[in-house]
N, C-alpha and C positions, 0 to 999 in steps of 0.2 A: 504494500500500500504506500503510495507516494503522496506526501503532504508537504505544502510549503510552510514557511515559518509563521505566517499569519494563522493558518489552521492550527498549528501546534500551540500557538499562544492562546487561541480561543478554547482549545481543549484543556489546557492547563488552568485556565480561569473558570472552567466548568460551564462555559456558555454552550459548547457542543460536546458530544461524546465521540470517541473514536469509532464506535460501532455505527453511529449514524452517518459519519463521514464515509466509512467504508461502504455502507449501503447506498449512499448517494453516488459514489464513484462507480459501483457495480451497475446501478440503474443507468447512469450516463453511458457506460461502456456498452450495455445492452442496447440502448437506443441507437448508439452510433453503429453497432453491428447490424441492427435491423435496417437502418437507413442505407448502409452500404450495400445490403443485399436486395433492396427494393429499387425497381426501375419505374420511372414515370415516362410514358410515351403517349402519343396520340396524333391527331391531325385536325385541321379545319377544312371543310369542303364548301365551296361556293360554286355557283354555276349560272347559266342562262340557257333556257330552252325555248325554241320556237316550234310550235305544233300547229299543223295546218288544219286540225279539226277543232270543232267547238268544244268537244268533251272527249278527250282520249281516255285510255284506260288499259286495264289488263295487267301489265307488269308493275313492279314496285314504283310507286309515286308517279305513274305515267300521267295522271290527271292533275297533279299538283304543280303549281308555279309555271303554268303554261304561258308562253310569251311574256316572261318576266325574269328579272334577276332573282336569285334565291341564295339565302344562307342555309345550307342543308343541315349540317350537323357539326358539333364539336365533339370529338371522341377523346376520352381520357382513359388511360389504362395504367393501373398499378399492378406490378407483377414481380414475383421473385422466381427466377429461373430454377428449375430442378437440376441438381447436379448429376454427375455420372456415377455416384456411389450406389451401393446396393440398397440403401434405405433412405435415399435423399427425398426431400419434400419441396414443394413450391406452391404458389397460388397465383391466381389472376382475378382481378376485379376490373371490369370495363364498363364505363358509363357512356351513354349517348345523351347529348344535350342539344336542343334545338327542334325545329319543326319536324324533321324526319324521325325523331325519337318516338313520337306518339304512334308511328305506323309500323313499328317492328313487332308489336303484339306480345311483348314480354311482361306487360302489367299483370298483376295477380289475377287469379281465376275469378269467374263470376261469383258474386256473393262475398268476396273479400274486399278489403279496402285498398284497391290499387290506385296508383297516381293518375293514370289516364291522361297525363300531361306531357310536358316537354323534357322530362328527365327520366330515363329508363335504364335498367340494367341490360347491357348487351350480354354479359356473362359474369359469373361469380363462382369460382370452383377451386378446389384444393387438389393438388397433385401429390400422389403418394407412390412409392415404389416398394414392392414386396417380392422378393425372390425373382427379380427380372421382369415382373409384371407391373406395368404402369397403370395406375388408377387415377381417373378424373372423377371427382365427386362434387355434386352441386348442380349448377345450371351451366350448360355448355352448348356449343353448336352441334348440329346434326352430322351424321356420317354420310349423307347423300348430297350430291350436287357439285357442280363445277364453280359456281359463284357464291358469294356471301354478301351480307348486308354492307360490310365495310367498303366504302368507295375506293379506298387506297389499295385494296387487295384484288380488285377486278381490273381487267384490261379496258373495260368500257365504263362510261358514266352511267348510262341507262342499263337496267338489269334485263336478264334473259327471260324467255318464256319458261324454260326449264326451271329456273329459280322460282317463278310464280306459282308452280304447282307442287313444290316440295315443302316438307316441314323444315323448320329453321333452327329451333331450340328444343332442348329437353331438360327436365329436372330428374336427376337420377345418378347412376354410376356407369362409367365406361372404362373397360379394361382393354389394354393393347399389349401385345407381346411380339417382340422381334425374334422370329424364328431363325433368320439368317440375314446377311446383308441385303438379300434380294426379296425377302418375304416378311411381311408384317400382317398380323391378324388382330381383329378387334371384336369385342363382344360386350354388350351392355344391357341394362334394364332401366327404363324410365317410367314415369307416371303415365304419360300419354304421348301422342304425337303433337299435341298442342304446344305452341310457343309460350303460352302463359305460365308464369312461374307457379309451381305447385299444383297446376291443373291436373285433374285425375281422370282416368277412364272409368269404365263401369265397375262399381264395387271395388274389389281389390285387384282387378286385372292390371297387367303391366304391358308396356310397349317393349318389344325386342329390337335391339340395335345390333347390326353385324356388319363387318367389313373385312376385305382382304385386299392387300396391295402387293403386287409382284412385278419385279423388274427383270426383264430377260437378261441373262448373264452373258459375258463374253463367250464366244463360241457359237452364238446363234446368228452369226453373219451380220448382214447390214442392219438387221433389226435389233441387235444387241443394244441395250439401254432403253428399249421400249417399256413404258410404264403402263401396267394393266391394273384397273381398280374396279371393285364391285362393292356396293353398299346396299343394305336393306334396312328399312324401318317398317315394323308391322305392329299395329296397335290401334287403340280407340282414341278419338280426339275429343268427342263431345259428351261422353258419359251418358249417352241416350240409348244404350243397349242396341245399337245398330250393327254391332260386330266390328271386326277389325278391317282397317284399310291397309294396303300394302304398297310401299314405295320402293321401287327398284331403280338403282342408278348404276351405270357402267360407263367407263371411259378408257380410251386408248390414247396415250401420248407418245408419238413417234419421236425417235432421235432425229438429229439434223441430217436428213437425207440430202437436203440441199443447204449449202452454207447460209447461216443466218435465218433460216426458215423453221419455225415451230409449227407443228401440226397436232391437233387434238380433236378426237371424235368423241362425243358424249351422247348418252341416251337416258331419258327419264321415262319410266313406265309406272303408272299408278292404277291399282285395282281398288275400286270403291265397293265396299260391302253393300251400300244402300242404293247403288246405281247399276244399271245394266251395262253401260258403256264405260270403257277405260279411257285414260288419257295417255297419249304417247307424244313425246317431243324429242326429236333427234337434232343434234347440233354439230357444226363444224367450226372450229376456232383456228385461225391462221394468224401468226405474227411474224413479221419480217423486219429485221433491223437494217434500216437504210444506212445508219452510221451509229457512232457511240451515243448520240443524243436523240435520235429520231427513230421511232418504230411505227410501222404501219400494221394495223390490226383489222381483221375481218371476222365477223361472226354471222353464220347462216343457220337458221333454224326452220324446221318444218314439222308438221304433225297435226294431231287432233286433240282438242281440249274439251273435256266433258264435265266441267265443274264451273261454278260461278266464280268469277274473279272481280276485283274492284273495278269500278267504272263500267262503261257501256260496251267496250270493245272486248271481243273474245270470250263472251259469256256463252259457253257451249258452242264451240266453233269447230267446223271441219275445214280442211284445206288451209290451215294456218301456214303462212310463210313469212319469214322475217330476215332482212339483211341489214347489217350494221357495219359501217366502214369508219374507222377512226384513225387519227394520227396523234401519238404521244410525242411531245418534243420538250426536251429539257432546256429551259431558258435560264432558270435560276436554280441554285442549290436548294435541296429539300422541298422543291415544288414540282408537283405533277401538273403539266399543262397539256390539255387535250381538246380536240374538236372532233365531232363525229356526226355522221348522217345515218338516219335509221328510217327504214320503210317496212311497215307491217300490212299484211292483207289476210283476209279470211273470207270464208263462205259461212255466213251465220245460218245455222240450221233451223232457226225459228222464223226469221223474216226473209232469209235468202237475199240479203241486201248487198252481199259482197263488200263488206266494209274495208276501208283502208285508212291508214294514218301514217304521216311522215313527220319526222322530228329532226331539227338541227340543234345540237347542244354544244355548249362550251363549258369547260370545267377546270377549276384551279384547286389544288389541294396542297396545303402546307403541312408537312409532317415534322414532328419534333420528338 
């Protein structure tokens, strides 16, 4: 225990005790250690969207901030990275603040006192490792899908149709195990398929989560390095005894067959217990690095959607097609700068109107 002469003098005079000084020093050391292990990160996303329709819809926030500037969200993440030890721990707490926060659906379940406002939990979970098995416990992102809510983690500002029909969050436990350098498997249990924190299925029923990721090893020729992924979510969302819905997702990410070109093919298939028709969306993602600062991105989707989505577009739609072309250009450090054009069309099976919508969007994200 290190004490300066002033502390020694106070102790000699009986003003403080040596034990209290030691406890204060231990508490300060503990606080410093915690601060050293905790990382604060996040981003601010702003944009502008021009939409040629009076009321777009379907994908995430398609109908919001049309023909206007927008402050989308402020993301704040506190985390402590899990180490490489056999029993290491970590945690993540992530908040969304701003207009987009009220649309992510993670407010508490119906009947509970949710915020319903502009500050929501994106995730809050504890990471534990036991005998080589990594456990994530709490509220976390789903195991299906190519895109996520976070703007800075997607290649495009606007979200995909595949994302629109997928679950996004779960409350429960998720285990993953690295079998080898090429193979990782995951298995979990959650309350339901709903994004709402602590939302439950029917009675004591649980939602099953499963995933497998495999990378083709060297020795498989030109396809070596190809990343194969499959994810499954099966469970109840609304607690209304309608049975389980099943969400299947698969993707193939090819190695650089052509220099600077990335290719990924994705597929979403949803089987609804309470509906006759399923939803299917297939997507192709291309990214080509023009130089160190500029990347051209292309996303093409096609399929059928047989469930209601926000807004008036793609509510039970056949013949859905969507093309998005965007350019990401690094103008400033820590800033994602992008412009994109998007065109969607469908054959509405109710009115047979052959709806279309087109969007031009600008986006700036500052990450810290």
